[in-house]
ChimeraX commands (.cxc) that place a marker at each C-alpha (Angstrom):
marker #1 position -0.09,-0.21,-0.33 radius 0.5
marker #1 position 1.43,3.91,-1.27 radius 0.5
marker #1 position 0.52,6.31,0.58 radius 0.5
marker #1 position 1.16,9.99,-0.80 radius 0.5
marker #1 position 1.22,13.01,1.56 radius 0.5
marker #1 position 0.84,16.67,-0.08 radius 0.5
marker #1 position 3.43,18.95,2.07 radius 0.5
marker #1 position 2.91,22.75,0.95 radius 0.5
marker #1 position 4.81,25.41,2.86 radius 0.5
marker #1 position 1.88,27.88,4.15 radius 0.5
marker #1 position 4.40,30.36,5.26 radius 0.5
marker #1 position 7.44,31.74,3.20 radius 0.5
marker #1 position 10.33,34.27,4.25 radius 0.5
marker #1 position 11.72,36.76,2.03 radius 0.5
marker #1 position 13.75,39.02,1.82 radius 0.5
marker #1 position 12.27,42.48,1.12 radius 0.5
marker #1 position 14.65,45.74,0.13 radius 0.5
marker #1 position 13.74,48.90,1.94 radius 0.5
marker #1 position 12.46,52.45,-0.31 radius 0.5
marker #1 position 11.73,55.80,0.68 radius 0.5
marker #1 position 10.68,59.31,-0.82 radius 0.5
marker #1 position 12.64,61.96,-0.02 radius 0.5
marker #1 position 10.38,65.23,-0.52 radius 0.5
marker #1 position 10.78,69.32,-0.28 radius 0.5
marker #1 position 14.65,71.21,-1.23 radius 0.5
marker #1 position 17.11,71.69,1.14 radius 0.5
marker #1 position 17.98,75.04,1.92 radius 0.5
marker #1 position 19.80,77.05,-0.48 radius 0.5
marker #1 position 23.44,76.47,-1.49 radius 0.5
marker #1 position 22.85,72.92,-0.02 radius 0.5
marker #1 position 22.32,69.94,-1.94 radius 0.5
marker #1 position 21.41,65.97,-1.22 radius 0.5
marker #1 position 24.39,63.89,-1.44 radius 0.5
marker #1 position 23.23,60.36,-0.57 radius 0.5
marker #1 position 20.03,58.53,1.09 radius 0.5
marker #1 position 20.92,55.55,3.30 radius 0.5
marker #1 position 18.37,53.22,5.07 radius 0.5
marker #1 position 19.60,50.62,8.04 radius 0.5
marker #1 position 19.31,48.39,7.47 radius 0.5
marker #1 position 18.14,48.15,3.89 radius 0.5
marker #1 position 16.46,44.94,3.40 radius 0.5
marker #1 position 13.73,43.07,5.92 radius 0.5
marker #1 position 12.93,39.42,6.15 radius 0.5
marker #1 position 9.22,39.26,5.67 radius 0.5
marker #1 position 7.01,36.37,6.45 radius 0.5
marker #1 position 3.99,35.31,4.74 radius 0.5
marker #1 position 1.90,33.11,2.67 radius 0.5
marker #1 position 3.94,32.91,-1.05 radius 0.5
marker #1 position 0.95,34.65,-2.62 radius 0.5
marker #1 position 1.26,38.04,-0.46 radius 0.5
marker #1 position 4.91,37.53,-0.84 radius 0.5
marker #1 position 4.33,37.43,-4.40 radius 0.5
marker #1 position 2.82,40.78,-5.24 radius 0.5
marker #1 position 5.24,43.65,-3.92 radius 0.5
marker #1 position 8.60,43.39,-4.43 radius 0.5
marker #1 position 9.75,46.36,-2.45 radius 0.5
marker #1 position 8.34,47.87,1.11 radius 0.5
marker #1 position 7.95,51.36,1.27 radius 0.5
marker #1 position 8.62,53.44,3.99 radius 0.5
marker #1 position 7.23,56.59,4.64 radius 0.5
marker #1 position 8.55,59.81,3.65 radius 0.5
marker #1 position 11.07,61.97,4.83 radius 0.5
marker #1 position 10.64,65.59,4.53 radius 0.5
marker #1 position 14.28,67.97,3.64 radius 0.5
marker #1 position 12.50,70.86,3.07 radius 0.5
marker #1 position 15.26,73.88,4.69 radius 0.5
marker #1 position 18.21,71.08,5.58 radius 0.5
marker #1 position 21.36,72.72,5.81 radius 0.5
marker #1 position 22.37,69.30,7.95 radius 0.5
marker #1 position 21.52,65.63,7.28 radius 0.5
marker #1 position 18.34,64.59,8.48 radius 0.5
marker #1 position 18.17,61.65,10.58 radius 0.5
marker #1 position 14.93,59.34,10.50 radius 0.5
marker #1 position 13.99,56.87,12.64 radius 0.5
marker #1 position 10.52,55.01,11.16 radius 0.5
marker #1 position 8.35,52.21,11.49 radius 0.5
marker #1 position 7.79,49.99,8.45 radius 0.5
marker #1 position 4.45,49.64,7.49 radius 0.5
marker #1 position 4.33,45.72,6.71 radius 0.5
marker #1 position 1.67,44.94,3.89 radius 0.5
marker #1 position -0.99,43.23,4.52 radius 0.5
marker #1 position -0.58,39.83,5.62 radius 0.5
marker #1 position 2.96,39.76,6.51 radius 0.5
marker #1 position 5.23,39.73,9.37 radius 0.5
marker #1 position 8.55,40.23,10.24 radius 0.5
marker #1 position 10.92,39.93,13.55 radius 0.5
marker #1 position 13.39,41.60,15.38 radius 0.5
marker #1 position 13.24,44.66,13.29 radius 0.5
marker #1 position 10.77,47.46,15.09 radius 0.5
marker #1 position 12.14,51.26,13.17 radius 0.5
marker #1 position 14.55,51.46,10.18 radius 0.5
marker #1 position 17.07,54.35,10.58 radius 0.5
marker #1 position 16.67,57.32,7.53 radius 0.5
marker #1 position 19.90,59.63,6.62 radius 0.5
marker #1 position 19.68,62.17,4.25 radius 0.5
marker #1 position 23.57,63.71,3.70 radius 0.5
marker #1 position 23.43,66.97,3.00 radius 0.5
marker #1 position 26.12,69.20,2.10 radius 0.5
marker #1 position 26.80,73.07,0.87 radius 0.5
marker #1 position 26.97,73.23,-3.31 radius 0.5
marker #1 position 30.65,74.41,-4.12 radius 0.5
marker #1 position 30.68,77.58,-5.73 radius 0.5
marker #1 position 32.32,80.75,-7.01 radius 0.5
marker #1 position 32.03,84.62,-6.35 radius 0.5
marker #1 position 34.72,87.01,-7.80 radius 0.5
marker #1 position 34.82,90.64,-5.08 radius 0.5
marker #1 position 36.61,93.55,-5.62 radius 0.5
marker #1 position 38.77,94.79,-3.19 radius 0.5
marker #1 position 41.23,97.58,-2.78 radius 0.5
marker #1 position 45.07,96.67,-1.42 radius 0.5
marker #1 position 46.25,97.83,2.09 radius 0.5
marker #1 position 50.02,98.67,2.98 radius 0.5
marker #1 position 50.93,96.72,5.93 radius 0.5
marker #1 position 54.12,97.88,8.23 radius 0.5
marker #1 position 54.02,101.44,6.41 radius 0.5
marker #1 position 56.57,103.42,8.41 radius 0.5
marker #1 position 55.19,106.08,10.08 radius 0.5
marker #1 position 55.29,109.35,7.57 radius 0.5
marker #1 position 55.36,106.98,4.69 radius 0.5
marker #1 position 52.80,106.91,1.98 radius 0.5
marker #1 position 51.93,103.73,0.06 radius 0.5
marker #1 position 50.20,104.54,-3.39 radius 0.5
marker #1 position 49.00,101.38,-5.94 radius 0.5
marker #1 position 49.19,102.01,-9.29 radius 0.5
marker #1 position 45.60,100.44,-9.09 radius 0.5
marker #1 position 43.00,101.01,-7.04 radius 0.5
marker #1 position 41.30,97.66,-6.63 radius 0.5
marker #1 position 42.19,94.13,-7.45 radius 0.5
marker #1 position 39.53,91.46,-8.44 radius 0.5
marker #1 position 39.82,88.77,-6.21 radius 0.5
marker #1 position 38.58,84.93,-7.63 radius 0.5
marker #1 position 36.62,82.98,-4.59 radius 0.5
marker #1 position 36.31,79.44,-4.23 radius 0.5
marker #1 position 34.16,77.38,-1.42 radius 0.5
marker #1 position 30.58,76.10,0.02 radius 0.5
marker #1 position 27.41,78.87,-1.79 radius 0.5
marker #1 position 26.21,79.29,1.74 radius 0.5
marker #1 position 29.55,81.36,2.56 radius 0.5
marker #1 position 29.80,82.80,-0.60 radius 0.5
marker #1 position 26.20,84.13,0.11 radius 0.5
marker #1 position 27.22,85.59,3.44 radius 0.5
marker #1 position 30.48,87.09,2.27 radius 0.5
marker #1 position 30.76,90.93,3.48 radius 0.5
marker #1 position 33.81,93.39,1.76 radius 0.5
marker #1 position 35.09,93.21,4.61 radius 0.5
marker #1 position 35.70,89.47,5.56 radius 0.5
marker #1 position 38.19,89.57,2.66 radius 0.5
marker #1 position 41.72,91.77,2.74 radius 0.5
marker #1 position 44.38,91.82,0.39 radius 0.5
marker #1 position 47.58,93.25,1.92 radius 0.5
marker #1 position 51.37,93.56,1.30 radius 0.5
marker #1 position 53.76,93.59,3.74 radius 0.5
marker #1 position 56.17,96.69,2.99 radius 0.5
marker #1 position 58.16,96.73,6.07 radius 0.5
marker #1 position 60.97,95.66,4.85 radius 0.5
marker #1 position 60.94,97.63,0.98 radius 0.5
marker #1 position 62.63,101.04,0.73 radius 0.5
marker #1 position 61.65,104.48,-0.73 radius 0.5
marker #1 position 60.52,104.18,-5.08 radius 0.5
marker #1 position 58.47,101.58,-7.01 radius 0.5
marker #1 position 58.47,98.22,-6.64 radius 0.5
marker #1 position 56.29,95.56,-7.96 radius 0.5
marker #1 position 54.84,93.32,-5.37 radius 0.5
marker #1 position 52.63,89.93,-5.03 radius 0.5
marker #1 position 49.40,90.74,-2.93 radius 0.5
marker #1 position 48.51,88.44,0.40 radius 0.5
marker #1 position 44.66,87.51,-0.23 radius 0.5
marker #1 position 43.10,87.10,3.65 radius 0.5
marker #1 position 39.63,85.00,3.64 radius 0.5
marker #1 position 37.09,83.53,5.93 radius 0.5
marker #1 position 37.83,79.66,6.53 radius 0.5
marker #1 position 36.15,76.82,3.73 radius 0.5
marker #1 position 36.82,79.02,1.29 radius 0.5
marker #1 position 40.45,79.64,-1.43 radius 0.5
marker #1 position 41.43,82.25,-3.86 radius 0.5
marker #1 position 41.37,81.19,-7.05 radius 0.5
marker #1 position 42.97,84.10,-8.38 radius 0.5
marker #1 position 43.97,87.52,-7.81 radius 0.5
marker #1 position 43.73,90.08,-10.82 radius 0.5
marker #1 position 45.78,92.02,-11.94 radius 0.5
marker #1 position 49.18,90.61,-10.31 radius 0.5
marker #1 position 51.67,91.64,-9.54 radius 0.5
marker #1 position 50.66,95.31,-8.99 radius 0.5
marker #1 position 52.56,98.50,-8.64 radius 0.5
marker #1 position 53.28,100.12,-5.46 radius 0.5
marker #1 position 55.45,103.68,-4.67 radius 0.5
marker #1 position 56.18,104.06,-0.95 radius 0.5
marker #1 position 56.72,108.04,-0.70 radius 0.5
marker #1 position 57.81,110.03,2.21 radius 0.5
marker #1 position 55.52,112.43,3.18 radius 0.5
marker link #1:1,2 radius 0.2
marker link #1:2,3 radius 0.2
marker link #1:3,4 radius 0.2
marker link #1:4,5 radius 0.2
marker link #1:5,6 radius 0.2
marker link #1:6,7 radius 0.2
marker link #1:7,8 radius 0.2
marker link #1:8,9 radius 0.2
marker link #1:9,10 radius 0.2
marker link #1:10,11 radius 0.2
marker link #1:11,12 radius 0.2
marker link #1:12,13 radius 0.2
marker link #1:13,14 radius 0.2
marker link #1:14,15 radius 0.2
marker link #1:15,16 radius 0.2
marker link #1:16,17 radius 0.2
marker link #1:17,18 radius 0.2
marker link #1:18,19 radius 0.2
marker link #1:19,20 radius 0.2
marker link #1:20,21 radius 0.2
marker link #1:21,22 radius 0.2
marker link #1:22,23 radius 0.2
marker link #1:23,24 radius 0.2
marker link #1:24,25 radius 0.2
marker link #1:25,26 radius 0.2
marker link #1:26,27 radius 0.2
marker link #1:27,28 radius 0.2
marker link #1:28,29 radius 0.2
marker link #1:29,30 radius 0.2
marker link #1:30,31 radius 0.2
marker link #1:31,32 radius 0.2
marker link #1:32,33 radius 0.2
marker link #1:33,34 radius 0.2
marker link #1:34,35 radius 0.2
marker link #1:35,36 radius 0.2
marker link #1:36,37 radius 0.2
marker link #1:37,38 radius 0.2
marker link #1:38,39 radius 0.2
marker link #1:39,40 radius 0.2
marker link #1:40,41 radius 0.2
marker link #1:41,42 radius 0.2
marker link #1:42,43 radius 0.2
marker link #1:43,44 radius 0.2
marker link #1:44,45 radius 0.2
marker link #1:45,46 radius 0.2
marker link #1:46,47 radius 0.2
marker link #1:47,48 radius 0.2
marker link #1:48,49 radius 0.2
marker link #1:49,50 radius 0.2
marker link #1:50,51 radius 0.2
marker link #1:51,52 radius 0.2
marker link #1:52,53 radius 0.2
marker link #1:53,54 radius 0.2
marker link #1:54,55 radius 0.2
marker link #1:55,56 radius 0.2
marker link #1:56,57 radius 0.2
marker link #1:57,58 radius 0.2
marker link #1:58,59 radius 0.2
marker link #1:59,60 radius 0.2
marker link #1:60,61 radius 0.2
marker link #1:61,62 radius 0.2
marker link #1:62,63 radius 0.2
marker link #1:63,64 radius 0.2
marker link #1:64,65 radius 0.2
marker link #1:65,66 radius 0.2
marker link #1:66,67 radius 0.2
marker link #1:67,68 radius 0.2
marker link #1:68,69 radius 0.2
marker link #1:69,70 radius 0.2
marker link #1:70,71 radius 0.2
marker link #1:71,72 radius 0.2
marker link #1:72,73 radius 0.2
marker link #1:73,74 radius 0.2
marker link #1:74,75 radius 0.2
marker link #1:75,76 radius 0.2
marker link #1:76,77 radius 0.2
marker link #1:77,78 radius 0.2
marker link #1:78,79 radius 0.2
marker link #1:79,80 radius 0.2
marker link #1:80,81 radius 0.2
marker link #1:81,82 radius 0.2
marker link #1:82,83 radius 0.2
marker link #1:83,84 radius 0.2
marker link #1:84,85 radius 0.2
marker link #1:85,86 radius 0.2
marker link #1:86,87 radius 0.2
marker link #1:87,88 radius 0.2
marker link #1:88,89 radius 0.2
marker link #1:89,90 radius 0.2
marker link #1:90,91 radius 0.2
marker link #1:91,92 radius 0.2
marker link #1:92,93 radius 0.2
marker link #1:93,94 radius 0.2
marker link #1:94,95 radius 0.2
marker link #1:95,96 radius 0.2
marker link #1:96,97 radius 0.2
marker link #1:97,98 radius 0.2
marker link #1:98,99 radius 0.2
marker link #1:99,100 radius 0.2
marker link #1:100,101 radius 0.2
marker link #1:101,102 radius 0.2
marker link #1:102,103 radius 0.2
marker link #1:103,104 radius 0.2
marker link #1:104,105 radius 0.2
marker link #1:105,106 radius 0.2
marker link #1:106,107 radius 0.2
marker link #1:107,108 radius 0.2
marker link #1:108,109 radius 0.2
marker link #1:109,110 radius 0.2
marker link #1:110,111 radius 0.2
marker link #1:111,112 radius 0.2
marker link #1:112,113 radius 0.2
marker link #1:113,114 radius 0.2
marker link #1:114,115 radius 0.2
marker link #1:115,116 radius 0.2
marker link #1:116,117 radius 0.2
marker link #1:117,118 radius 0.2
marker link #1:118,119 radius 0.2
marker link #1:119,120 radius 0.2
marker link #1:120,121 radius 0.2
marker link #1:121,122 radius 0.2
marker link #1:122,123 radius 0.2
marker link #1:123,124 radius 0.2
marker link #1:124,125 radius 0.2
marker link #1:125,126 radius 0.2
marker link #1:126,127 radius 0.2
marker link #1:127,128 radius 0.2
marker link #1:128,129 radius 0.2
marker link #1:129,130 radius 0.2
marker link #1:130,131 radius 0.2
marker link #1:131,132 radius 0.2
marker link #1:132,133 radius 0.2
marker link #1:133,134 radius 0.2
marker link #1:134,135 radius 0.2
marker link #1:135,136 radius 0.2
marker link #1:136,137 radius 0.2
marker link #1:137,138 radius 0.2
marker link #1:138,139 radius 0.2
marker link #1:139,140 radius 0.2
marker link #1:140,141 radius 0.2
marker link #1:141,142 radius 0.2
marker link #1:142,143 radius 0.2
marker link #1:143,144 radius 0.2
marker link #1:144,145 radius 0.2
marker link #1:145,146 radius 0.2
marker link #1:146,147 radius 0.2
marker link #1:147,148 radius 0.2
marker link #1:148,149 radius 0.2
marker link #1:149,150 radius 0.2
marker link #1:150,151 radius 0.2
marker link #1:151,152 radius 0.2
marker link #1:152,153 radius 0.2
marker link #1:153,154 radius 0.2
marker link #1:154,155 radius 0.2
marker link #1:155,156 radius 0.2
marker link #1:156,157 radius 0.2
marker link #1:157,158 radius 0.2
marker link #1:158,159 radius 0.2
marker link #1:159,160 radius 0.2
marker link #1:160,161 radius 0.2
marker link #1:161,162 radius 0.2
marker link #1:162,163 radius 0.2
marker link #1:163,164 radius 0.2
marker link #1:164,165 radius 0.2
marker link #1:165,166 radius 0.2
marker link #1:166,167 radius 0.2
marker link #1:167,168 radius 0.2
marker link #1:168,169 radius 0.2
marker link #1:169,170 radius 0.2
marker link #1:170,171 radius 0.2
marker link #1:171,172 radius 0.2
marker link #1:172,173 radius 0.2
marker link #1:173,174 radius 0.2
marker link #1:174,175 radius 0.2
marker link #1:175,176 radius 0.2
marker link #1:176,177 radius 0.2
marker link #1:177,178 radius 0.2
marker link #1:178,179 radius 0.2
marker link #1:179,180 radius 0.2
marker link #1:180,181 radius 0.2
marker link #1:181,182 radius 0.2
marker link #1:182,183 radius 0.2
marker link #1:183,184 radius 0.2
marker link #1:184,185 radius 0.2
marker link #1:185,186 radius 0.2
marker link #1:186,187 radius 0.2
marker link #1:187,188 radius 0.2
marker link #1:188,189 radius 0.2
marker link #1:189,190 radius 0.2
view
C-alpha cells in the first residue's frame, strides 16, 4: 500500500528591499548627496501569494525642506497585510546634506601693512579682483570687509616696487586668482 502525502509550505520568508521617498528642497546652497537606509532590507514572512505581490517596502517619506545638515529619521515600516517581520521595529533613514560649492568674484582695495610713520603707499590700481571658491552659503554671506588684500611693505625702500599681494579669507574659502598680479606700489615720504 502506497501512501501519498502532499506537503505545502504555507508560510515563506523573503528578504525585501526598503525604499524611501525624500521630498522638499534643502536650504539654498545645499544639496542631497546620499540617502542611506539601515537596515536596507527586511526579512518578511507570509504566504507565497502575498509575498509575490510586492518587490519593495516603501517607508514613510522624509521631508528635507530647508535642511542645512544631515536629516536623520527613525521610521516604522508599514508591512503589507498578511506579513510579519521579526526583530526590526524601526528603520533608520539618513539623508546626507552638504553645501554646494560655488565661486564668486569680489573687488578689494589693496592695503599696505607695516608702513613706517611719515611714509605713504600708492598702488597702481584702486582695486584688485579676487576670484573665490568654496561652499555657496559662505559665499552668499560674504561681506566686503571679510576679504583683505595686503602687502607687507616694512622691508621695502622708498621707490616703486612690483609686489605680490596676500589674500586673507574666512575659513572654508579659497582664492583661485587675484587680478592684476603683481601690482606696483610706490613708497614716498610724506
